[in-house]
All heavy atoms as a GROMACS GRO file, in nm:
protein
  600
    1MET      N    1  -2.887  20.653   2.745
    1MET     CA    2  -2.977  20.541   2.740
    1MET      C    3  -3.031  20.510   2.880
    1MET      O    4  -2.957  20.507   2.979
    1MET     CB    5  -2.886  20.419   2.685
    1MET     CG    6  -2.978  20.290   2.684
    1MET     SD    7  -2.895  20.133   2.663
    1MET     CE    8  -2.760  20.167   2.552
    2GLN      N    9  -3.161  20.481   2.881
    2GLN     CA   10  -3.224  20.438   3.009
    2GLN      C   11  -3.184  20.304   3.044
    2GLN      O   12  -3.192  20.207   2.966
    2GLN     CB   13  -3.379  20.454   2.996
    2GLN     CG   14  -3.445  20.418   3.130
    2GLN     CD   15  -3.596  20.433   3.114
    2GLN    OE1   16  -3.640  20.494   3.021
    2GLN    NE2   17  -3.669  20.380   3.213
    3LYS      N   18  -3.142  20.283   3.170
    3LYS     CA   19  -3.094  20.145   3.211
    3LYS      C   20  -3.199  20.074   3.290
    3LYS      O   21  -3.172  20.020   3.387
    3LYS     CB   22  -2.963  20.155   3.290
    3LYS     CG   23  -2.849  20.200   3.195
    3LYS     CD   24  -2.725  20.197   3.284
    3LYS     CE   25  -2.606  20.240   3.203
    3LYS     NZ   26  -2.478  20.237   3.276
    4GLY      N   27  -3.314  20.083   3.247
    4GLY     CA   28  -3.432  20.012   3.324
    4GLY      C   29  -3.470  19.889   3.253
    4GLY      O   30  -3.425  19.870   3.138
    5HIS      N   31  -3.547  19.815   3.312
    5HIS     CA   32  -3.600  19.690   3.250
    5HIS      C   33  -3.746  19.678   3.272
    5HIS      O   34  -3.807  19.575   3.267
    5HIS     CB   35  -3.529  19.565   3.310
    5HIS     CG   36  -3.535  19.544   3.455
    5HIS    ND1   37  -3.636  19.503   3.519
    5HIS    CD2   38  -3.452  19.593   3.549
    5HIS    CE1   39  -3.617  19.502   3.651
    5HIS    NE2   40  -3.504  19.562   3.668
    6LEU      N   41  -3.820  19.792   3.299
    6LEU     CA   42  -3.961  19.793   3.326
    6LEU      C   43  -4.035  19.833   3.194
    6LEU      O   44  -3.996  19.933   3.134
    6LEU     CB   45  -3.994  19.887   3.434
    6LEU     CG   46  -3.948  19.840   3.573
    6LEU    CD1   47  -3.987  19.943   3.679
    6LEU    CD2   48  -3.991  19.707   3.613
    7LEU      N   49  -4.137  19.767   3.160
    7LEU     CA   50  -4.227  19.808   3.056
    7LEU      C   51  -4.363  19.841   3.123
    7LEU      O   52  -4.378  19.807   3.246
    7LEU     CB   53  -4.250  19.705   2.955
    7LEU     CG   54  -4.125  19.668   2.870
    7LEU    CD1   55  -4.169  19.550   2.769
    7LEU    CD2   56  -4.077  19.780   2.802
    8GLU      N   57  -4.454  19.907   3.061
    8GLU     CA   58  -4.585  19.931   3.114
    8GLU      C   59  -4.693  19.918   3.014
    8GLU      O   60  -4.662  19.935   2.890
    8GLU     CB   61  -4.585  20.062   3.192
    8GLU     CG   62  -4.584  20.180   3.096
    8GLU     CD   63  -4.595  20.313   3.167
    8GLU    OE1   64  -4.518  20.335   3.259
    8GLU    OE2   65  -4.677  20.390   3.120
    9PHE      N   66  -4.808  19.888   3.061
    9PHE     CA   67  -4.926  19.897   2.983
    9PHE      C   68  -5.040  19.945   3.061
    9PHE      O   69  -5.031  19.953   3.190
    9PHE     CB   70  -4.961  19.759   2.918
    9PHE     CG   71  -4.992  19.649   3.021
    9PHE    CD1   72  -5.125  19.620   3.058
    9PHE    CD2   73  -4.888  19.566   3.076
    9PHE    CE1   74  -5.152  19.524   3.162
    9PHE    CE2   75  -4.910  19.469   3.163
    9PHE     CZ   76  -5.037  19.438   3.205
   10ASN      N   77  -5.142  19.995   3.002
   10ASN     CA   78  -5.251  20.050   3.079
   10ASN      C   79  -5.360  19.944   3.111
   10ASN      O   80  -5.394  19.867   3.023
   10ASN     CB   81  -5.321  20.165   3.004
   10ASN     CG   82  -5.228  20.295   2.985
   10ASN    OD1   83  -5.148  20.314   3.069
   10ASN    ND2   84  -5.254  20.370   2.890
   11CYS      N   85  -5.406  19.951   3.237
   11CYS     CA   86  -5.502  19.857   3.278
   11CYS      C   87  -5.641  19.882   3.198
   11CYS      O   88  -5.674  19.995   3.172
   11CYS     CB   89  -5.537  19.881   3.433
   11CYS     SG   90  -5.670  19.779   3.491
   12LEU      N   91  -5.695  19.773   3.152
   12LEU     CA   92  -5.820  19.783   3.071
   12LEU      C   93  -5.942  19.828   3.155
   12LEU      O   94  -6.030  19.894   3.100
   12LEU     CB   95  -5.858  19.639   3.012
   12LEU     CG   96  -5.755  19.586   2.912
   12LEU    CD1   97  -5.789  19.451   2.871
   12LEU    CD2   98  -5.739  19.679   2.789
   13SER      N   99  -5.941  19.816   3.288
   13SER     CA  100  -6.048  19.863   3.374
   13SER      C  101  -6.034  20.000   3.418
   13SER      O  102  -6.120  20.087   3.382
   13SER     CB  103  -6.056  19.764   3.493
   13SER     OG  104  -6.093  19.637   3.452
   14CYS      N  105  -5.917  20.045   3.481
   14CYS     CA  106  -5.901  20.169   3.536
   14CYS      C  107  -5.808  20.259   3.460
   14CYS      O  108  -5.792  20.368   3.500
   14CYS     CB  109  -5.862  20.160   3.684
   14CYS     SG  110  -5.696  20.095   3.699
   15LYS      N  111  -5.745  20.214   3.361
   15LYS     CA  112  -5.658  20.287   3.268
   15LYS      C  113  -5.527  20.334   3.335
   15LYS      O  114  -5.454  20.414   3.278
   15LYS     CB  115  -5.728  20.406   3.211
   15LYS     CG  116  -5.855  20.385   3.143
   15LYS     CD  117  -5.839  20.293   3.019
   15LYS     CE  118  -5.973  20.267   2.948
   15LYS     NZ  119  -5.992  20.141   2.897
   16GLN      N  120  -5.502  20.288   3.449
   16GLN     CA  121  -5.375  20.321   3.522
   16GLN      C  122  -5.259  20.233   3.464
   16GLN      O  123  -5.278  20.125   3.424
   16GLN     CB  124  -5.384  20.291   3.670
   16GLN     CG  125  -5.489  20.393   3.744
   16GLN     CD  126  -5.451  20.534   3.730
   16GLN    OE1  127  -5.334  20.576   3.755
   16GLN    NE2  128  -5.538  20.619   3.679
   17PRO      N  129  -5.146  20.290   3.462
   17PRO     CA  130  -5.024  20.220   3.410
   17PRO      C  131  -4.983  20.098   3.499
   17PRO      O  132  -4.991  20.111   3.623
   17PRO     CB  133  -4.908  20.312   3.403
   17PRO     CG  134  -4.946  20.424   3.488
   17PRO     CD  135  -5.102  20.424   3.507
   18ILE      N  136  -4.959  19.985   3.444
   18ILE     CA  137  -4.907  19.872   3.520
   18ILE      C  138  -4.762  19.846   3.472
   18ILE      O  139  -4.743  19.812   3.352
   18ILE     CB  140  -4.998  19.744   3.486
   18ILE    CG1  141  -5.144  19.777   3.528
   18ILE    CG2  142  -4.948  19.620   3.551
   18ILE    CD1  143  -5.237  19.664   3.482
   19HIS      N  144  -4.676  19.846   3.568
   19HIS     CA  145  -4.534  19.832   3.538
   19HIS      C  146  -4.500  19.678   3.561
   19HIS      O  147  -4.546  19.618   3.658
   19HIS     CB  148  -4.441  19.910   3.624
   19HIS     CG  149  -4.477  20.048   3.607
   19HIS    ND1  150  -4.425  20.139   3.509
   19HIS    CD2  151  -4.558  20.137   3.684
   19HIS    CE1  152  -4.481  20.254   3.518
   19HIS    NE2  153  -4.556  20.268   3.624
   20PHE      N  154  -4.414  19.623   3.467
   20PHE     CA  155  -4.364  19.483   3.490
   20PHE      C  156  -4.225  19.482   3.430
   20PHE      O  157  -4.189  19.556   3.353
   20PHE     CB  158  -4.456  19.381   3.426
   20PHE     CG  159  -4.456  19.388   3.273
   20PHE    CD1  160  -4.381  19.290   3.207
   20PHE    CD2  161  -4.531  19.476   3.211
   20PHE    CE1  162  -4.387  19.293   3.066
   20PHE    CE2  163  -4.526  19.474   3.073
   20PHE     CZ  164  -4.459  19.384   2.997
   21SER      N  165  -4.141  19.385   3.489
   21SER     CA  166  -4.012  19.367   3.445
   21SER      C  167  -4.005  19.262   3.325
   21SER      O  168  -4.039  19.152   3.347
   21SER     CB  169  -3.924  19.311   3.550
   21SER     OG  170  -3.795  19.272   3.512
   22VAL      N  171  -3.961  19.316   3.213
   22VAL     CA  172  -3.949  19.228   3.099
   22VAL      C  173  -3.839  19.126   3.116
   22VAL      O  174  -3.839  19.012   3.067
   22VAL     CB  175  -3.939  19.308   2.971
   22VAL    CG1  176  -3.800  19.376   2.962
   22VAL    CG2  177  -3.946  19.217   2.849
   23ILE      N  178  -3.733  19.166   3.192
   23ILE     CA  179  -3.618  19.077   3.216
   23ILE      C  180  -3.657  18.963   3.316
   23ILE      O  181  -3.618  18.850   3.300
   23ILE     CB  182  -3.494  19.155   3.258
   23ILE    CG1  183  -3.455  19.244   3.142
   23ILE    CG2  184  -3.384  19.067   3.309
   23ILE    CD1  185  -3.340  19.346   3.175
   24ARG      N  186  -3.744  18.998   3.415
   24ARG     CA  187  -3.773  18.892   3.512
   24ARG      C  188  -3.908  18.833   3.492
   24ARG      O  189  -3.970  18.779   3.574
   24ARG     CB  190  -3.774  18.962   3.648
   24ARG     CG  191  -3.628  19.001   3.692
   24ARG     CD  192  -3.624  19.048   3.837
   24ARG     NE  193  -3.715  19.165   3.849
   24ARG     CZ  194  -3.682  19.267   3.920
   24ARG    NH1  195  -3.573  19.280   3.993
   24ARG    NH2  196  -3.767  19.371   3.924
   25LEU      N  197  -3.961  18.851   3.362
   25LEU     CA  198  -4.092  18.787   3.336
   25LEU      C  199  -4.105  18.639   3.365
   25LEU      O  200  -4.211  18.599   3.412
   25LEU     CB  201  -4.121  18.817   3.192
   25LEU     CG  202  -4.275  18.791   3.143
   25LEU    CD1  203  -4.365  18.874   3.226
   25LEU    CD2  204  -4.290  18.824   3.004
   26ASP      N  205  -4.005  18.563   3.334
   26ASP     CA  206  -4.006  18.418   3.362
   26ASP      C  207  -3.992  18.388   3.507
   26ASP      O  208  -4.034  18.284   3.563
   26ASP     CB  209  -3.888  18.350   3.296
   26ASP     CG  210  -3.910  18.338   3.140
   26ASP    OD1  211  -4.019  18.345   3.105
   26ASP    OD2  212  -3.815  18.327   3.066
   27GLN      N  213  -3.934  18.478   3.589
   27GLN     CA  214  -3.915  18.456   3.729
   27GLN      C  215  -4.037  18.501   3.814
   27GLN      O  216  -4.058  18.458   3.922
   27GLN     CB  217  -3.785  18.536   3.779
   27GLN     CG  218  -3.659  18.489   3.708
   27GLN     CD  219  -3.545  18.587   3.731
   27GLN    OE1  220  -3.559  18.687   3.801
   27GLN    NE2  221  -3.431  18.562   3.672
   28GLU      N  222  -4.111  18.601   3.760
   28GLU     CA  223  -4.221  18.645   3.828
   28GLU      C  224  -4.342  18.555   3.824
   28GLU      O  225  -4.341  18.459   3.756
   28GLU     CB  226  -4.270  18.787   3.776
   28GLU     CG  227  -4.159  18.896   3.798
   28GLU     CD  228  -4.205  19.022   3.744
   28GLU    OE1  229  -4.299  19.038   3.667
   28GLU    OE2  230  -4.133  19.128   3.774
   29GLU      N  231  -4.444  18.583   3.907
   29GLU     CA  232  -4.560  18.498   3.909
   29GLU      C  233  -4.627  18.512   3.776
   29GLU      O  234  -4.595  18.600   3.699
   29GLU     CB  235  -4.655  18.552   4.029
   29GLU     CG  236  -4.600  18.537   4.161
   29GLU     CD  237  -4.708  18.584   4.263
   29GLU    OE1  238  -4.821  18.598   4.233
   29GLU    OE2  239  -4.664  18.615   4.378
   30THR      N  240  -4.719  18.413   3.755
   30THR     CA  241  -4.779  18.418   3.626
   30THR      C  242  -4.874  18.534   3.599
   30THR      O  243  -4.917  18.561   3.485
   30THR     CB  244  -4.850  18.290   3.598
   30THR    OG1  245  -4.944  18.262   3.705
   30THR    CG2  246  -4.747  18.171   3.600
   31THR      N  247  -4.916  18.600   3.712
   31THR     CA  248  -5.014  18.708   3.691
   31THR      C  249  -4.946  18.831   3.743
   31THR      O  250  -4.863  18.836   3.833
   31THR     CB  251  -5.141  18.688   3.771
   31THR    OG1  252  -5.113  18.666   3.910
   31THR    CG2  253  -5.212  18.560   3.718
   32ILE      N  254  -4.985  18.941   3.681
   32ILE     CA  255  -4.931  19.082   3.719
   32ILE      C  256  -5.054  19.163   3.757
   32ILE      O  257  -5.146  19.187   3.676
   32ILE     CB  258  -4.858  19.143   3.611
   32ILE    CG1  259  -4.738  19.068   3.574
   32ILE    CG2  260  -4.816  19.290   3.649
   32ILE    CD1  261  -4.664  19.110   3.447
   33PRO      N  262  -5.066  19.206   3.884
   33PRO     CA  263  -5.185  19.272   3.924
   33PRO      C  264  -5.172  19.424   3.906
   33PRO      O  265  -5.064  19.482   3.902
   33PRO     CB  266  -5.199  19.247   4.079
   33PRO     CG  267  -5.042  19.236   4.121
   33PRO     CD  268  -4.986  19.172   3.987
   34CYS      N  269  -5.289  19.494   3.882
   34CYS     CA  270  -5.297  19.634   3.874
   34CYS      C  271  -5.290  19.684   4.021
   34CYS      O  272  -5.364  19.630   4.104
   34CYS     CB  273  -5.424  19.679   3.809
   34CYS     SG  274  -5.452  19.858   3.800
   35ASN      N  275  -5.209  19.786   4.049
   35ASN     CA  276  -5.199  19.835   4.188
   35ASN      C  277  -5.321  19.914   4.224
   35ASN      O  278  -5.344  19.940   4.339
   35ASN     CB  279  -5.076  19.916   4.200
   35ASN     CG  280  -4.946  19.833   4.197
   35ASN    OD1  281  -4.949  19.711   4.233
   35ASN    ND2  282  -4.837  19.887   4.154
   36CYS      N  283  -5.399  19.968   4.121
   36CYS     CA  284  -5.508  20.050   4.154
   36CYS      C  285  -5.638  19.968   4.179
   36CYS      O  286  -5.707  19.985   4.276
   36CYS     CB  287  -5.521  20.147   4.040
   36CYS     SG  288  -5.649  20.271   4.067
   37CYS      N  289  -5.678  19.891   4.077
   37CYS     CA  290  -5.801  19.814   4.087
   37CYS      C  291  -5.789  19.665   4.120
   37CYS      O  292  -5.884  19.596   4.136
   37CYS     CB  293  -5.888  19.839   3.968
   37CYS     SG  294  -5.827  19.750   3.814
   38GLU      N  295  -5.661  19.618   4.116
   38GLU     CA  296  -5.629  19.476   4.151
   38GLU      C  297  -5.667  19.382   4.049
   38GLU      O  298  -5.671  19.261   4.072
   38GLU     CB  299  -5.677  19.444   4.291
   38GLU     CG  300  -5.621  19.524   4.400
   38GLU     CD  301  -5.657  19.481   4.535
   38GLU    OE1  302  -5.731  19.379   4.555
   38GLU    OE2  303  -5.639  19.566   4.637
   39LYS      N  304  -5.704  19.420   3.931
   39LYS     CA  305  -5.732  19.333   3.819
   39LYS      C  306  -5.597  19.270   3.780
   39LYS      O  307  -5.488  19.325   3.787
   39LYS     CB  308  -5.787  19.412   3.694
   39LYS     CG  309  -5.813  19.320   3.576
   39LYS     CD  310  -5.869  19.401   3.462
   39LYS     CE  311  -5.898  19.323   3.342
   39LYS     NZ  312  -6.018  19.243   3.351
   40LYS      N  313  -5.607  19.140   3.754
   40LYS     CA  314  -5.479  19.048   3.728
   40LYS      C  315  -5.473  19.026   3.581
   40LYS      O  316  -5.567  18.996   3.507
   40LYS     CB  317  -5.484  18.927   3.807
   40LYS     CG  318  -5.484  18.956   3.956
   40LYS     CD  319  -5.480  18.819   4.028
   40LYS     CE  320  -5.490  18.830   4.181
   40LYS     NZ  321  -5.428  18.922   4.258
   41TYR      N  322  -5.345  19.034   3.528
   41TYR     CA  323  -5.313  19.007   3.392
   41TYR      C  324  -5.217  18.893   3.388
   41TYR      O  325  -5.125  18.888   3.466
   41TYR     CB  326  -5.258  19.130   3.322
   41TYR     CG  327  -5.352  19.239   3.317
   41TYR    CD1  328  -5.367  19.340   3.415
   41TYR    CD2  329  -5.439  19.246   3.195
   41TYR    CE1  330  -5.466  19.435   3.400
   41TYR    CE2  331  -5.535  19.354   3.182
   41TYR     CZ  332  -5.545  19.449   3.280
   41TYR     OH  333  -5.640  19.548   3.281
   42ALA      N  334  -5.228  18.805   3.288
   42ALA     CA  335  -5.142  18.686   3.274
   42ALA      C  336  -5.078  18.689   3.136
   42ALA      O  337  -5.148  18.721   3.033
   42ALA     CB  338  -5.212  18.568   3.302
   43PHE      N  339  -4.947  18.661   3.129
   43PHE     CA  340  -4.885  18.649   3.002
   43PHE      C  341  -4.871  18.506   2.968
   43PHE      O  342  -4.767  18.441   2.985
   43PHE     CB  343  -4.743  18.710   3.011
   43PHE     CG  344  -4.741  18.866   3.022
   43PHE    CD1  345  -4.728  18.924   3.139
   43PHE    CD2  346  -4.765  18.939   2.906
   43PHE    CE1  347  -4.723  19.060   3.151
   43PHE    CE2  348  -4.762  19.082   2.912
   43PHE     CZ  349  -4.744  19.135   3.040
   44THR      N  350  -4.978  18.448   2.916
   44THR     CA  351  -4.992  18.299   2.888
   44THR      C  352  -4.964  18.278   2.739
   44THR      O  353  -4.933  18.158   2.710
   44THR     CB  354  -5.124  18.246   2.934
   44THR    OG1  355  -5.224  18.320   2.864
   44THR    CG2  356  -5.140  18.261   3.085
   45ASP      N  357  -4.966  18.366   2.659
   45ASP     CA  358  -4.940  18.339   2.511
   45ASP      C  359  -4.800  18.317   2.490
   45ASP      O  360  -4.712  18.400   2.523
   45ASP     CB  361  -4.986  18.465   2.431
   45ASP     CG  362  -4.980  18.439   2.281
   45ASP    OD1  363  -4.865  18.457   2.238
   45ASP    OD2  364  -5.082  18.420   2.216
   46GLU      N  365  -4.766  18.195   2.449
   46GLU     CA  366  -4.626  18.158   2.426
   46GLU      C  367  -4.549  18.252   2.326
   46GLU      O  368  -4.432  18.272   2.340
   46GLU     CB  369  -4.614  18.014   2.388
   46GLU     CG  370  -4.644  17.920   2.505
   46GLU     CD  371  -4.550  17.940   2.625
   46GLU    OE1  372  -4.430  17.964   2.607
   46GLU    OE2  373  -4.607  17.938   2.731
   47THR      N  374  -4.623  18.298   2.217
   47THR     CA  375  -4.561  18.385   2.122
   47THR      C  376  -4.519  18.509   2.180
   47THR      O  377  -4.403  18.564   2.165
   47THR     CB  378  -4.651  18.401   1.996
   47THR    OG1  379  -4.684  18.275   1.944
   47THR    CG2  380  -4.586  18.488   1.889
   48LEU      N  381  -4.611  18.566   2.260
   48LEU     CA  382  -4.580  18.688   2.332
   48LEU      C  383  -4.467  18.684   2.432
   48LEU      O  384  -4.383  18.758   2.428
   48LEU     CB  385  -4.714  18.741   2.401
   48LEU     CG  386  -4.687  18.873   2.488
   48LEU    CD1  387  -4.649  18.988   2.393
   48LEU    CD2  388  -4.818  18.904   2.560
   49ARG      N  389  -4.467  18.566   2.500
   49ARG     CA  390  -4.361  18.546   2.602
   49ARG      C  391  -4.231  18.531   2.529
   49ARG      O  392  -4.124  18.587   2.568
   49ARG     CB  393  -4.388  18.423   2.681
   49ARG     CG  394  -4.511  18.448   2.782
   49ARG     CD  395  -4.526  18.320   2.860
   49ARG     NE  396  -4.416  18.298   2.959
   49ARG     CZ  397  -4.414  18.351   3.084
   49ARG    NH1  398  -4.516  18.436   3.119
   49ARG    NH2  399  -4.315  18.338   3.163
   50ARG      N  400  -4.224  18.462   2.419
   50ARG     CA  401  -4.100  18.440   2.343
   50ARG      C  402  -4.056  18.577   2.279
   50ARG      O  403  -3.933  18.612   2.292
   50ARG     CB  404  -4.130  18.350   2.223
   50ARG     CG  405  -3.997  18.314   2.141
   50ARG     CD  406  -4.027  18.202   2.046
   50ARG     NE  407  -4.156  18.220   1.969
   50ARG     CZ  408  -4.179  18.296   1.871
   50ARG    NH1  409  -4.091  18.381   1.822
   50ARG    NH2  410  -4.303  18.288   1.815
   51GLN      N  411  -4.141  18.660   2.239
   51GLN     CA  412  -4.102  18.783   2.179
   51GLN      C  413  -4.062  18.881   2.288
   51GLN      O  414  -3.954  18.952   2.272
   51GLN     CB  415  -4.220  18.855   2.108
   51GLN     CG  416  -4.256  18.782   1.976
   51GLN     CD  417  -4.375  18.818   1.908
   51GLN    OE1  418  -4.460  18.883   1.966
   51GLN    NE2  419  -4.387  18.779   1.781
   52LEU      N  420  -4.118  18.882   2.402
   52LEU     CA  421  -4.075  18.957   2.512
   52LEU      C  422  -3.936  18.916   2.564
   52LEU      O  423  -3.850  18.999   2.604
   52LEU     CB  424  -4.173  18.958   2.626
   52LEU     CG  425  -4.305  19.043   2.608
   52LEU    CD1  426  -4.404  19.012   2.717
   52LEU    CD2  427  -4.273  19.188   2.589
   53LYS      N  428  -3.915  18.785   2.565
   53LYS     CA  429  -3.781  18.740   2.610
   53LYS      C  430  -3.681  18.776   2.507
   53LYS      O  431  -3.570  18.826   2.553
   53LYS     CB  432  -3.786  18.580   2.621
   53LYS     CG  433  -3.658  18.527   2.667
   53LYS     CD  434  -3.676  18.381   2.717
   53LYS     CE  435  -3.546  18.322   2.768
   53LYS     NZ  436  -3.488  18.388   2.879
   54LYS      N  437  -3.707  18.778   2.380
   54LYS     CA  438  -3.610  18.819   2.283
   54LYS      C  439  -3.582  18.975   2.299
   54LYS      O  440  -3.470  19.028   2.284
   54LYS     CB  441  -3.656  18.794   2.135
   54LYS     CG  442  -3.649  18.645   2.100
   54LYS     CD  443  -3.700  18.630   1.955
   54LYS     CE  444  -3.673  18.490   1.914
   54LYS     NZ  445  -3.684  18.462   1.772
   55PHE      N  446  -3.686  19.048   2.321
   55PHE     CA  447  -3.671  19.200   2.348
   55PHE      C  448  -3.584  19.221   2.471
   55PHE      O  449  -3.500  19.305   2.476
   55PHE     CB  450  -3.812  19.260   2.366
   55PHE     CG  451  -3.798  19.405   2.396
   55PHE    CD1  452  -3.764  19.496   2.285
   55PHE    CD2  453  -3.829  19.455   2.510
   55PHE    CE1  454  -3.762  19.631   2.315
   55PHE    CE2  455  -3.830  19.596   2.539
   55PHE     CZ  456  -3.792  19.679   2.436
   56ALA      N  457  -3.605  19.143   2.576
   56ALA     CA  458  -3.530  19.152   2.696
   56ALA      C  459  -3.382  19.125   2.672
   56ALA      O  460  -3.294  19.198   2.716
   56ALA     CB  461  -3.583  19.062   2.814
   57ASN      N  462  -3.360  19.022   2.592
   57ASN     CA  463  -3.217  18.986   2.555
   57ASN      C  464  -3.156  19.099   2.475
   57ASN      O  465  -3.037  19.132   2.495
   57ASN     CB  466  -3.213  18.855   2.481
   57ASN     CG  467  -3.241  18.736   2.573
   57ASN    OD1  468  -3.227  18.744   2.686
   57ASN    ND2  469  -3.286  18.627   2.510
   58LEU      N  470  -3.229  19.168   2.382
   58LEU     CA  471  -3.174  19.271   2.300
   58LEU      C  472  -3.139  19.388   2.396
   58LEU      O  473  -3.045  19.450   2.384
   58LEU     CB  474  -3.282  19.312   2.196
   58LEU     CG  475  -3.252  19.438   2.117
   58LEU    CD1  476  -3.122  19.424   2.034
   58LEU    CD2  477  -3.369  19.472   2.027
   59CYS      N  478  -3.237  19.415   2.492
   59CYS     CA  479  -3.212  19.531   2.582
   59CYS      C  480  -3.082  19.505   2.662
   59CYS      O  481  -2.999  19.600   2.679
   59CYS     CB  482  -3.325  19.547   2.674
   59CYS     SG  483  -3.472  19.622   2.599
   60LEU      N  484  -3.061  19.379   2.716
   60LEU     CA  485  -2.947  19.349   2.791
   60LEU      C  486  -2.823  19.360   2.706
   60LEU      O  487  -2.716  19.406   2.755
   60LEU     CB  488  -2.957  19.204   2.849
   60LEU     CG  489  -3.055  19.184   2.962
   60LEU    CD1  490  -3.075  19.038   2.994
   60LEU    CD2  491  -3.010  19.264   3.085
   61GLN      N  492  -2.825  19.328   2.585
   61GLN     CA  493  -2.706  19.336   2.494
   61GLN      C  494  -2.675  19.476   2.463
   61GLN      O  495  -2.557  19.510   2.465
   61GLN     CB  496  -2.732  19.259   2.363
   61GLN     CG  497  -2.610  19.259   2.274
   61GLN     CD  498  -2.499  19.184   2.338
   61GLN    OE1  499  -2.508  19.076   2.393
   61GLN    NE2  500  -2.386  19.246   2.341
   62LEU      N  501  -2.778  19.560   2.453
   62LEU     CA  502  -2.758  19.708   2.430
   62LEU      C  503  -2.686  19.764   2.555
   62LEU      O  504  -2.591  19.846   2.541
   62LEU     CB  505  -2.880  19.781   2.406
   62LEU     CG  506  -2.943  19.761   2.262
   62LEU    CD1  507  -3.079  19.817   2.251
   62LEU    CD2  508  -2.846  19.811   2.163
   63ILE      N  509  -2.734  19.731   2.677
   63ILE     CA  510  -2.670  19.782   2.799
   63ILE      C  511  -2.527  19.736   2.802
   63ILE      O  512  -2.436  19.807   2.840
   63ILE     CB  513  -2.747  19.729   2.915
   63ILE    CG1  514  -2.890  19.806   2.920
   63ILE    CG2  515  -2.672  19.762   3.048
   63ILE    CD1  516  -2.980  19.755   3.017
   64GLU      N  517  -2.505  19.606   2.769
   64GLU     CA  518  -2.372  19.542   2.776
   64GLU      C  519  -2.273  19.619   2.671
   64GLU      O  520  -2.154  19.626   2.695
   64GLU     CB  521  -2.372  19.392   2.743
   64GLU     CG  522  -2.244  19.321   2.746
   64GLU     CD  523  -2.183  19.309   2.877
   64GLU    OE1  524  -2.262  19.316   2.985
   64GLU    OE2  525  -2.066  19.301   2.895
   65SER      N  526  -2.322  19.660   2.567
   65SER     CA  527  -2.246  19.724   2.462
   65SER      C  528  -2.244  19.868   2.472
   65SER      O  529  -2.193  19.936   2.376
   65SER     CB  530  -2.310  19.682   2.320
   65SER     OG  531  -2.315  19.545   2.304
   66GLU      N  532  -2.288  19.926   2.574
   66GLU     CA  533  -2.293  20.078   2.593
   66GLU      C  534  -2.157  20.144   2.566
   66GLU      O  535  -2.148  20.247   2.501
   66GLU     CB  536  -2.346  20.112   2.733
   66GLU     CG  537  -2.356  20.259   2.747
   66GLU     CD  538  -2.405  20.301   2.891
   66GLU    OE1  539  -2.399  20.212   2.975
   66GLU    OE2  540  -2.450  20.414   2.908
   67GLU      N  541  -2.052  20.082   2.610
   67GLU     CA  542  -1.912  20.146   2.593
   67GLU      C  543  -1.881  20.160   2.445
   67GLU      O  544  -1.825  20.253   2.408
   67GLU     CB  545  -1.808  20.054   2.667
   67GLU     CG  546  -1.669  20.109   2.652
   67GLU     CD  547  -1.562  20.021   2.718
   67GLU    OE1  548  -1.604  19.927   2.796
   67GLU    OE2  549  -1.455  20.053   2.710
   68ILE      N  550  -1.909  20.048   2.362
   68ILE     CA  551  -1.882  20.055   2.228
   68ILE      C  552  -1.981  20.153   2.157
   68ILE      O  553  -1.933  20.230   2.072
   68ILE     CB  554  -1.899  19.913   2.168
   68ILE    CG1  555  -1.785  19.816   2.230
   68ILE    CG2  556  -1.880  19.916   2.014
   68ILE    CD1  557  -1.815  19.675   2.196
   69LEU      N  558  -2.097  20.144   2.186
   69LEU     CA  559  -2.208  20.218   2.120
   69LEU      C  560  -2.193  20.372   2.147
   69LEU      O  561  -2.224  20.455   2.071
   69LEU     CB  562  -2.344  20.173   2.154
   69LEU     CG  563  -2.386  20.026   2.105
   69LEU    CD1  564  -2.516  19.984   2.154
   69LEU    CD2  565  -2.380  20.026   1.955
   70GLY      N  566  -2.146  20.401   2.268
   70GLY     CA  567  -2.124  20.530   2.304
   70GLY      C  568  -2.015  20.608   2.228
   70GLY      O  569  -2.020  20.734   2.216
   71ASN      N  570  -1.926  20.533   2.169
   71ASN     CA  571  -1.818  20.602   2.088
   71ASN      C  572  -1.833  20.574   1.942
   71ASN      O  573  -1.742  20.590   1.869
   71ASN     CB  574  -1.682  20.537   2.136
   71ASN     CG  575  -1.651  20.574   2.280
   71ASN    OD1  576  -1.680  20.682   2.327
   71ASN    ND2  577  -1.594  20.482   2.350
   72THR      N  578  -1.955  20.542   1.895
   72THR     CA  579  -1.970  20.507   1.759
   72THR      C  580  -2.060  20.620   1.686
   72THR      O  581  -2.150  20.672   1.752
   72THR     CB  582  -2.061  20.375   1.744
   72THR    OG1  583  -1.983  20.271   1.810
   72THR    CG2  584  -2.071  20.330   1.613
   73ALA      N  585  -2.013  20.645   1.569
   73ALA     CA  586  -2.095  20.748   1.483
   73ALA      C  587  -2.142  20.672   1.359
   73ALA      O  588  -2.058  20.602   1.296
   73ALA     CB  589  -2.013  20.870   1.454
   74VAL      N  590  -2.262  20.695   1.316
   74VAL     CA  591  -2.314  20.642   1.197
   74VAL      C  592  -2.325  20.750   1.101
   74VAL      O  593  -2.386  20.853   1.128
   74VAL     CB  594  -2.444  20.566   1.218
   74VAL    CG1  595  -2.502  20.512   1.089
   74VAL    CG2  596  -2.430  20.452   1.318
   75GLY      N  597  -2.277  20.729   0.976
   75GLY     CA  598  -2.289  20.837   0.880
   75GLY      C  599  -2.354  20.803   0.750
   75GLY      O  600  -2.400  20.697   0.726
   0.00000   0.00000   0.00000
């Protein structure tokens, strides 16, 4: 399992990937800049922010449960 917390999306202008931390989304600035063309993106939609926060919590729980999940078989 990858133990990262970065997601990415492609910039609408230059198509380069923009990485951001889903876990630190509430702590980061309200805008995320593209490192290539410096276009700024904001996560202002409350539904999207809520869903990303739930996804971050799920990822943290999976990482926390790695010991149990590593020894589990589903048949």
